[in-house]
GUZALUM-577356 format. One record per atom (N, C-alpha, C): residue in one letter; residue number from 1; atom name; y, z, x. Coordinates in steps of 0.02 Angstrom, whole numbers. Layout:
! residues N
<a, NUM, CA, <Y, Z, X>>;
...
This chain:
! residues 61
<m, 1, N, <-268, 129, 521>>;
<m, 1, CA, <-312, 144, 465>>;
<m, 1, C, <-316, 220, 456>>;
<a, 2, N, <-310, 241, 395>>;
<a, 2, CA, <-315, 312, 379>>;
<a, 2, C, <-389, 332, 376>>;
<k, 3, N, <-401, 396, 390>>;
<k, 3, CA, <-469, 421, 388>>;
<k, 3, C, <-494, 421, 315>>;
<t, 4, N, <-558, 417, 307>>;
<t, 4, CA, <-588, 416, 240>>;
<t, 4, C, <-573, 481, 203>>;
<s, 5, N, <-572, 537, 238>>;
<s, 5, CA, <-558, 601, 205>>;
<s, 5, C, <-486, 604, 179>>;
<v, 6, N, <-440, 573, 214>>;
<v, 6, CA, <-370, 573, 193>>;
<v, 6, C, <-361, 529, 131>>;
<k, 7, N, <-396, 472, 130>>;
<k, 7, CA, <-394, 428, 71>>;
<k, 7, C, <-423, 464, 10>>;
<a, 8, N, <-478, 499, 19>>;
<a, 8, CA, <-510, 534, -36>>;
<a, 8, C, <-465, 590, -63>>;
<r, 9, N, <-431, 625, -18>>;
<r, 9, CA, <-386, 678, -39>>;
<r, 9, C, <-327, 650, -79>>;
<a, 10, N, <-303, 591, -61>>;
<a, 10, CA, <-247, 560, -97>>;
<a, 10, C, <-267, 538, -167>>;
<k, 11, N, <-331, 522, -177>>;
<k, 11, CA, <-354, 499, -243>>;
<k, 11, C, <-362, 556, -293>>;
<k, 12, N, <-370, 617, -268>>;
<k, 12, CA, <-378, 675, -312>>;
<k, 12, C, <-314, 687, -351>>;
<a, 13, N, <-320, 712, -412>>;
<a, 13, CA, <-261, 728, -452>>;
<a, 13, C, <-227, 790, -422>>;
<p, 14, N, <-162, 785, -409>>;
<p, 14, CA, <-127, 842, -379>>;
<p, 14, C, <-111, 897, -431>>;
<k, 15, N, <-100, 956, -405>>;
<k, 15, CA, <-83, 1012, -449>>;
<k, 15, C, <-15, 1000, -482>>;
<y, 16, N, <32, 972, -444>>;
<y, 16, CA, <98, 956, -470>>;
<y, 16, C, <112, 881, -460>>;
<s, 17, N, <148, 852, -507>>;
<s, 17, CA, <159, 779, -505>>;
<s, 17, C, <200, 758, -444>>;
<t, 18, N, <240, 803, -415>>;
<t, 18, CA, <280, 784, -357>>;
<t, 18, C, <239, 778, -294>>;
<r, 19, N, <178, 801, -295>>;
<r, 19, CA, <135, 798, -236>>;
<r, 19, C, <94, 734, -232>>;
<v, 20, N, <106, 687, -276>>;
<v, 20, CA, <68, 624, -275>>;
<v, 20, C, <83, 587, -210>>;
<v, 21, N, <31, 565, -176>>;
<v, 21, CA, <38, 526, -115>>;
<v, 21, C, <13, 457, -129>>;
<r, 22, N, <57, 409, -128>>;
<r, 22, CA, <37, 339, -140>>;
<r, 22, C, <19, 307, -74>>;
<r, 23, N, <-39, 275, -72>>;
<r, 23, CA, <-63, 244, -12>>;
<r, 23, C, <-81, 171, -24>>;
<c, 24, N, <-76, 132, 28>>;
<c, 24, CA, <-97, 62, 26>>;
<c, 24, C, <-172, 59, 11>>;
<f, 25, N, <-192, 18, -37>>;
<f, 25, CA, <-262, 16, -55>>;
<f, 25, C, <-303, -20, -1>>;
<k, 26, N, <-272, -60, 40>>;
<k, 26, CA, <-308, -98, 91>>;
<k, 26, C, <-321, -57, 154>>;
<c, 27, N, <-269, -24, 180>>;
<c, 27, CA, <-277, 12, 244>>;
<c, 27, C, <-267, 87, 239>>;
<g, 28, N, <-237, 112, 185>>;
<g, 28, CA, <-227, 184, 177>>;
<g, 28, C, <-162, 210, 204>>;
<r, 29, N, <-119, 167, 228>>;
<r, 29, CA, <-55, 188, 256>>;
<r, 29, C, <-10, 215, 200>>;
<r, 30, N, <29, 267, 215>>;
<r, 30, CA, <71, 296, 162>>;
<r, 30, C, <145, 280, 171>>;
<h, 31, N, <167, 264, 232>>;
<h, 31, CA, <237, 247, 244>>;
<h, 31, C, <246, 172, 235>>;
<g, 32, N, <304, 152, 212>>;
<g, 32, CA, <318, 81, 201>>;
<g, 32, C, <279, 53, 143>>;
<y, 33, N, <269, 94, 91>>;
<y, 33, CA, <228, 76, 33>>;
<y, 33, C, <270, 41, -20>>;
<m, 34, N, <246, -12, -48>>;
<m, 34, CA, <280, -47, -103>>;
<m, 34, C, <240, -39, -167>>;
<r, 35, N, <270, -6, -216>>;
<r, 35, CA, <235, 9, -278>>;
<r, 35, C, <216, -54, -317>>;
<d, 36, N, <260, -104, -315>>;
<d, 36, CA, <248, -165, -354>>;
<d, 36, C, <183, -199, -335>>;
<f, 37, N, <164, -194, -272>>;
<f, 37, CA, <105, -228, -247>>;
<f, 37, C, <49, -181, -227>>;
<d, 38, N, <61, -116, -226>>;
<d, 38, CA, <12, -66, -206>>;
<d, 38, C, <-11, -78, -134>>;
<l, 39, N, <36, -101, -92>>;
<l, 39, CA, <22, -117, -22>>;
<l, 39, C, <75, -87, 23>>;
<c, 40, N, <57, -77, 87>>;
<c, 40, CA, <108, -58, 136>>;
<c, 40, C, <142, -123, 160>>;
<r, 41, N, <195, -115, 197>>;
<r, 41, CA, <234, -173, 219>>;
<r, 41, C, <195, -219, 265>>;
<i, 42, N, <151, -191, 305>>;
<i, 42, CA, <112, -230, 353>>;
<i, 42, C, <60, -273, 317>>;
<c, 43, N, <22, -242, 272>>;
<c, 43, CA, <-28, -280, 234>>;
<c, 43, C, <5, -330, 187>>;
<f, 44, N, <63, -311, 159>>;
<f, 44, CA, <99, -358, 116>>;
<f, 44, C, <118, -421, 154>>;
<r, 45, N, <143, -412, 215>>;
<r, 45, CA, <164, -470, 254>>;
<r, 45, C, <105, -514, 272>>;
<e, 46, N, <49, -483, 291>>;
<e, 46, CA, <-11, -521, 309>>;
<e, 46, C, <-35, -563, 249>>;
<l, 47, N, <-40, -531, 191>>;
<l, 47, CA, <-64, -567, 131>>;
<l, 47, C, <-15, -619, 107>>;
<a, 48, N, <50, -605, 112>>;
<a, 48, CA, <101, -653, 90>>;
<a, 48, C, <100, -715, 135>>;
<n, 49, N, <92, -706, 199>>;
<n, 49, CA, <89, -763, 245>>;
<n, 49, C, <27, -806, 234>>;
<e, 50, N, <-27, -775, 212>>;
<e, 50, CA, <-88, -812, 197>>;
<e, 50, C, <-85, -845, 128>>;
<g, 51, N, <-35, -827, 87>>;
<g, 51, CA, <-29, -855, 21>>;
<g, 51, C, <-74, -821, -30>>;
<m, 52, N, <-95, -759, -17>>;
<m, 52, CA, <-141, -724, -60>>;
<m, 52, C, <-106, -686, -118>>;
<i, 53, N, <-40, -677, -112>>;
<i, 53, CA, <-2, -642, -165>>;
<i, 53, C, <34, -695, -207>>;
<p, 54, N, <16, -702, -270>>;
<p, 54, CA, <47, -754, -311>>;
<p, 54, C, <121, -739, -323>>;
<g, 55, N, <162, -792, -319>>;
<g, 55, CA, <233, -786, -332>>;
<g, 55, C, <274, -764, -272>>;
<v, 56, N, <243, -754, -215>>;
<v, 56, CA, <280, -731, -156>>;
<v, 56, C, <274, -786, -103>>;
<k, 57, N, <332, -805, -75>>;
<k, 57, CA, <331, -854, -21>>;
<k, 57, C, <383, -834, 31>>;
<k, 58, N, <374, -857, 91>>;
<k, 58, CA, <419, -840, 145>>;
<k, 58, C, <485, -875, 134>>;
<s, 59, N, <539, -838, 139>>;
<s, 59, CA, <605, -867, 127>>;
<s, 59, C, <635, -894, 192>>;
<s, 60, N, <676, -945, 185>>;
<s, 60, CA, <713, -971, 242>>;
<s, 60, C, <778, -1000, 215>>;
<w, 61, N, <831, -989, 253>>;
<w, 61, CA, <896, -1017, 233>>;
<w, 61, C, <938, -1033, 292>>;
């Protein structure tokens, strides 16, 4: 979990557009971030396994 101050800093508008830091809305993690779901890979997997993300299911072949 990211610190509250780090999350708040990421929400502020940056001086330059290249400085945007995208973070998981659930835990605040910045690495392994998926833009389509606004989640990190860990939170995505947890929610997908619980069936909380519509249209996503575990694949098997």
